[in-house]
C-alpha positions in Angstrom: 123.6 -92.6 205.6 125.0 -90.0 203.3 123.0 -87.3 202.0 122.7 -85.2 198.8 122.4 -81.3 198.8 120.1 -80.0 196.2 122.0 -77.5 194.0 118.8 -75.6 193.3 117.0 -75.1 196.7 119.9 -76.3 199.1 117.6 -79.1 200.6 119.5 -82.3 202.0 118.0 -85.6 200.9 119.1 -89.1 201.2 121.4 -90.2 198.4 119.1 -93.1 197.5 116.4 -90.5 196.0 117.0 -89.6 192.3 115.6 -86.0 192.6 114.9 -83.4 195.3 111.7 -84.0 197.2 111.2 -80.1 197.6 111.9 -78.6 194.2 111.8 -81.8 192.0 115.3 -81.0 190.6 116.9 -84.3 189.2 120.0 -85.3 191.1 123.2 -84.1 189.0 125.5 -86.9 188.1 128.7 -84.9 189.2 127.4 -84.2 192.8 128.7 -86.3 195.6 127.1 -87.3 198.8 127.8 -85.6 202.0 128.3 -87.4 205.2 125.5 -87.0 207.6 127.7 -87.2 210.8 131.2 -87.8 212.3 132.6 -90.9 213.9 131.6 -89.6 217.4 128.1 -89.3 216.3 128.1 -85.6 215.9 126.9 -83.8 212.9 130.0 -83.1 210.5 130.6 -79.7 209.3 128.6 -79.3 206.2 130.6 -78.9 203.1 129.3 -78.3 199.6 130.0 -79.7 196.2 130.9 -77.1 193.7 128.2 -76.9 191.1 127.5 -74.4 188.3 125.3 -71.5 189.1 122.7 -71.2 191.8 123.2 -71.1 195.6 126.0 -73.7 195.4 128.1 -72.0 192.6 131.8 -71.9 193.1 131.6 -68.3 194.4 128.9 -68.9 196.9 130.4 -72.0 198.2 133.8 -70.4 198.8 132.1 -67.6 200.5 130.3 -69.9 203.0 133.5 -72.0 203.4 135.5 -68.8 204.3 132.8 -67.9 206.9 133.1 -71.3 208.5 136.8 -71.2 208.5 136.9 -68.0 210.5 134.8 -69.6 213.1 137.0 -72.7 213.1 134.3 -75.1 211.9 136.0 -75.8 208.6 139.5 -75.8 207.2 139.8 -74.5 203.5 140.6 -77.2 201.1 143.7 -76.8 199.1 142.3 -75.6 195.8 143.5 -72.9 193.3 141.3 -69.9 193.4 143.1 -68.0 190.6 140.2 -68.8 188.3 137.7 -67.6 190.8 139.4 -64.2 191.1 139.7 -63.9 187.2 136.0 -64.6 187.0 135.0 -62.0 189.5 137.4 -59.5 188.2 135.8 -60.1 184.7 132.3 -59.8 186.0 133.1 -56.6 187.8 134.8 -55.0 184.7 131.8 -55.9 182.5 129.4 -54.2 185.1 131.5 -51.1 185.2 131.6 -50.7 181.5 127.7 -51.2 181.4 127.2 -48.6 184.1 129.5 -46.1 182.4 127.6 -46.5 178.9 124.2 -46.1 180.5 125.4 -43.0 182.3 126.7 -41.5 179.1 123.6 -42.3 177.3 121.5 -40.5 180.1 123.7 -37.4 180.0 123.4 -37.1 176.2 119.6 -37.5 176.4 119.4 -34.5 178.9 121.6 -32.4 176.8 119.5 -32.9 173.7 116.2 -32.3 175.7 117.9 -29.0 177.1 119.0 -27.8 173.7 115.7 -28.6 172.0 113.2 -27.2 174.4 115.0 -24.8 176.8 116.7 -22.6 174.1 115.1 -19.2 173.3 112.3 -19.3 170.7 113.3 -18.0 167.3 111.3 -16.0 164.9 110.3 -17.3 161.4 113.0 -17.1 158.7 115.8 -17.8 161.6 115.4 -14.1 162.8 116.4 -14.2 166.4 115.2 -10.6 167.0 112.8 -10.3 169.9 109.0 -10.9 169.0 107.3 -7.7 168.0 104.9 -6.1 170.6 101.1 -5.9 170.3 101.4 -2.3 169.1 103.7 -3.2 166.3 101.4 -6.1 165.0 98.1 -4.2 165.1 96.1 -4.5 162.0 96.7 -1.6 159.5 94.0 1.0 159.6 92.5 3.0 156.6 95.0 5.8 157.3 98.1 3.3 156.7 96.5 1.6 153.7 94.8 4.4 151.6 92.8 3.7 148.5 94.9 3.8 145.4 92.8 4.8 142.3 93.7 3.3 138.9 95.1 5.9 136.3 95.3 3.8 133.4 94.6 0.1 132.4 96.3 -1.6 129.4 95.7 -5.0 127.9 98.0 -7.3 125.8 95.9 -7.4 122.7 93.5 -5.0 121.2 91.8 -7.4 118.8 91.9 -11.3 118.4 90.9 -13.9 116.0 90.0 -17.4 116.8 89.6 -20.0 114.0 88.5 -22.9 116.2 85.9 -23.4 118.8 87.1 -23.9 122.5 90.5 -22.1 121.7 91.6 -20.1 124.8 93.6 -17.0 125.6 94.7 -15.2 128.5 94.4 -11.5 128.2 96.8 -9.9 130.3 96.1 -6.6 132.1 98.6 -3.8 133.3 97.4 -1.2 135.6 99.0 2.0 136.4 99.8 2.1 139.2 100.5 -1.5 139.7 99.5 -1.3 143.3 96.0 0.2 142.6 93.2 -0.8 145.1 90.7 -0.7 142.3 89.4 -4.2 141.0 90.0 -5.3 137.4 86.7 -6.5 135.9 86.0 -8.3 132.5 82.9 -8.4 130.5 81.8 -10.0 127.1 79.4 -8.3 125.0 78.1 -11.6 123.5 78.8 -14.8 125.4 77.7 -16.9 122.5 80.8 -15.7 120.6 83.4 -15.5 123.5 83.3 -16.1 127.2 85.8 -14.4 129.8 86.4 -15.4 133.3 87.2 -12.9 136.2 90.9 -13.6 135.7 90.7 -12.7 131.9 90.8 -16.0 130.2 88.9 -15.8 126.9 87.3 -19.1 125.3 86.0 -19.0 121.8 82.3 -20.4 121.7 80.6 -19.6 118.4 81.2 -17.7 115.2 80.7 -14.0 115.1 82.2 -10.8 116.7 82.1 -9.8 120.3 83.8 -7.0 122.6 85.6 -7.8 125.6 85.5 -4.8 128.0 88.0 -4.4 130.8 87.5 -1.9 133.6 89.6 -0.8 136.5 87.9 1.9 138.6 86.6 4.5 136.0 89.3 3.4 133.4 88.0 1.3 130.5 89.6 -0.5 127.6 88.2 -3.0 124.9 89.4 -5.9 122.9 87.6 -6.9 119.6 87.1 -10.6 119.3 86.2 -12.3 115.8 85.5 -16.0 115.6 85.7 -17.3 112.0 84.9 -20.9 112.5 81.7 -22.4 111.4 79.2 -23.3 114.1 78.4 -27.1 114.7 75.3 -28.1 112.8 73.5 -31.4 113.6 72.2 -33.3 110.6 68.6 -34.2 111.1 68.0 -37.8 111.9 64.9 -40.0 111.3 63.7 -39.4 114.9 64.1 -35.6 114.4 61.9 -35.7 111.3 59.0 -37.2 113.3 58.2 -34.6 116.0 55.1 -34.3 118.2 53.0 -31.7 116.5 51.8 -30.5 119.8 55.4 -29.6 120.8 55.7 -26.1 122.1 57.4 -23.5 120.0 59.0 -21.0 122.5 62.0 -18.6 122.0 64.5 -17.9 124.7 64.3 -14.2 124.0 61.4 -11.7 123.1 63.7 -8.8 122.9 67.5 -8.7 122.7 70.5 -6.6 121.5 73.5 -7.6 119.3 76.3 -5.0 120.0 78.2 -5.4 116.9 78.1 -6.4 113.3 78.5 -10.2 112.8 77.4 -11.0 116.3 75.1 -14.0 116.6 72.6 -15.5 119.1 71.0 -18.8 119.2 67.3 -17.9 119.6 65.7 -21.4 120.1 67.1 -24.5 121.8 64.1 -26.6 122.4 63.0 -30.1 121.2 61.8 -29.2 117.7 64.6 -29.4 115.1 65.6 -26.0 113.8 65.3 -27.1 110.3 61.5 -27.9 110.7 61.0 -24.2 112.0 60.3 -21.7 109.4 62.4 -18.6 110.2 62.0 -15.2 108.8 63.5 -11.5 109.2 61.7 -8.5 108.4 64.7 -6.5 107.7 67.7 -8.5 106.6 69.7 -5.4 106.5 69.8 -5.5 110.3 69.5 -9.1 111.1 69.4 -12.5 109.3 68.3 -15.7 110.8 69.1 -19.3 109.8 68.1 -22.5 111.8 67.3 -20.2 114.9 70.6 -18.4 114.8 70.2 -14.7 114.5 73.2 -12.7 112.9 73.7 -8.7 113.0 74.3 -7.3 109.7 73.8 -3.6 110.3 72.5 -0.9 112.8 68.7 -0.9 113.5 65.9 -3.0 114.5 64.4 -6.2 113.1 61.7 -8.5 114.0 62.4 -12.4 113.9 59.4 -14.7 113.3 59.4 -18.3 113.9 56.5 -20.7 112.8 55.8 -24.4 113.3 52.7 -26.4 113.2 50.4 -23.5 112.9 52.1 -21.7 115.9 53.9 -18.3 115.2 56.3 -16.5 117.7 58.3 -13.3 117.2 61.2 -11.7 118.8 62.8 -8.1 118.4 66.4 -7.8 117.9 68.3 -4.5 118.0 71.7 -4.1 116.3 74.6 -1.6 116.5 77.5 -0.9 114.2 80.1 -1.8 116.8 80.4 -0.7 120.4 82.0 2.5 120.8 82.5 3.2 117.1 81.9 6.8 116.0 79.2 7.2 113.4 79.4 10.1 111.1 76.3 12.4 111.5 74.0 12.4 108.6 71.7 15.0 107.1 68.4 15.2 109.4 65.4 13.6 107.8 63.2 16.4 109.2 63.8 19.9 110.8 63.3 18.3 114.2 66.1 15.8 113.8 69.4 17.2 115.4 73.0 16.6 114.3 75.1 15.8 117.2 79.0 16.0 117.5 79.3 12.9 119.8 78.0 9.5 119.6 76.9 6.8 122.3 78.2 3.4 122.5 74.7 2.0 122.8 71.2 3.6 122.0 69.0 0.6 122.8 70.2 -2.5 124.8 68.5 -5.6 126.1 70.1 -7.4 129.0 69.2 -9.8 131.7 69.0 -9.3 135.4 72.6 -9.4 136.6 74.0 -8.9 133.3 76.2 -5.7 132.5 77.4 -3.5 129.7 79.5 -0.4 129.4 77.9 2.8 128.2 80.1 5.5 126.9 80.2 8.8 125.1 82.8 9.4 122.3 84.1 12.0 120.0 84.9 11.9 116.4 88.4 10.5 117.1 86.9 7.7 119.3 88.1 9.5 122.6 85.9 8.8 125.6 84.0 11.7 127.2 83.6 11.7 131.0 80.0 12.3 131.8 77.4 11.5 134.5 74.6 9.0 133.8 71.1 9.4 135.1 68.5 6.6 135.4 64.9 7.6 134.7 63.3 4.5 136.3 64.6 4.1 139.7 65.5 0.3 140.6 65.7 -1.2 137.1 69.3 -0.9 136.6 72.3 0.4 138.6 75.2 2.6 137.3 78.7 2.3 138.7 80.9 4.7 136.5 80.0 3.6 133.0 79.0 0.0 133.8 75.3 -0.6 133.7 73.9 -3.6 135.4 70.2 -5.0 135.0 68.4 -5.3 138.5 64.6 -5.7 137.8 62.5 -6.6 134.8 61.4 -3.5 132.9 62.5 -0.8 130.4 64.9 2.1 131.7 66.2 5.3 130.3 69.6 6.3 130.9 70.3 10.0 130.0 73.2 12.6 130.0 73.9 15.9 128.6 77.1 17.3 127.2 77.9 20.8 125.7 74.3 21.4 125.6 73.5 18.2 123.8 71.1 15.7 125.2 71.8 11.9 124.7 69.7 9.0 125.7 69.9 5.0 125.8 67.1 2.7 126.4 67.9 -0.3 128.5 65.5 -3.2 128.5 66.0 -5.6 131.4 64.5 -9.1 130.9 64.6 -12.3 132.7 67.9 -14.1 132.3 67.6 -17.5 130.8 
């Protein structure tokens, strides 16, 4: 009986079977049966049918047939092997090309890694000089960075006028020398008129006048601010007309200072409408009041009174002509009154805890005189050059003397609202 050789696993099985009993491969239609034995009863030399791929591909079949021919067990059939040579040569050529491409890719990768991570480190800015030693990079000491005092400070504007609420302006400051180590500071004499940030940005808040003081070390300059726009007023509504008669009437200041003519301060911001409160000033030459807003009109002191529902409260307001302006001496009202040749920028000031102002002594030409200030009540306020800062609630007296004349400023430190 002839047998069929499986082209998948090489198992011989009877030609009557339709598939290999071992791997289950279906018998190909082009495979021929192989005789099981010769006429003499001996097993015939096994030959293989050429099939595509696997163990019995043309290449593998030829190889085994050549081995049998060498041993005398099989004669090579007359076949053309040229196509086999071409196929083998083609397969070998493709393999060689693939190996070369892979080798080139590996070499290129190694070169990139070497150039990326094995080259000397460069300094920032493509500077290939050696890294500075520890001694060269030690932090600068006080000897290498001395303090540079400010010799002069100049601002971009000496005066400004704002005609609209919320308008902002950046006050540019130039110091001499420019690399001074002294800090530039800004201060507004009335933040109800204009506010100023640490960077010099001014913002109009309310109508009136205020003074912006710029200091750098012991150098001081000032900018006069005038806001000409009308303050916003709220028309009374029906709900405002009917207010609880037991509502508390309490002012936000009991004693305060307006540093220049035209300066204003909103004295009440409670629940009671300002129009329903009766406001009076005992000296309108010094200060007037309308709907709770106090306006400085001249130098001196006035008492503001507010009355509502049988409750009456008062507040003292102190006003100056203008900060730093020289006032011509007048004839003394008595023999004890002394005529002085210099004038203080402030004689009576009310500030909150943490608030500041600049106290100066000037001559007739408005030139600032360098003096040393003394605090009579220790701890109520502090002095840094000409800048006075409120520290604790109380009344402090600042004094100085110059050319035999004695000068005094009263500072009232109150709780800041």
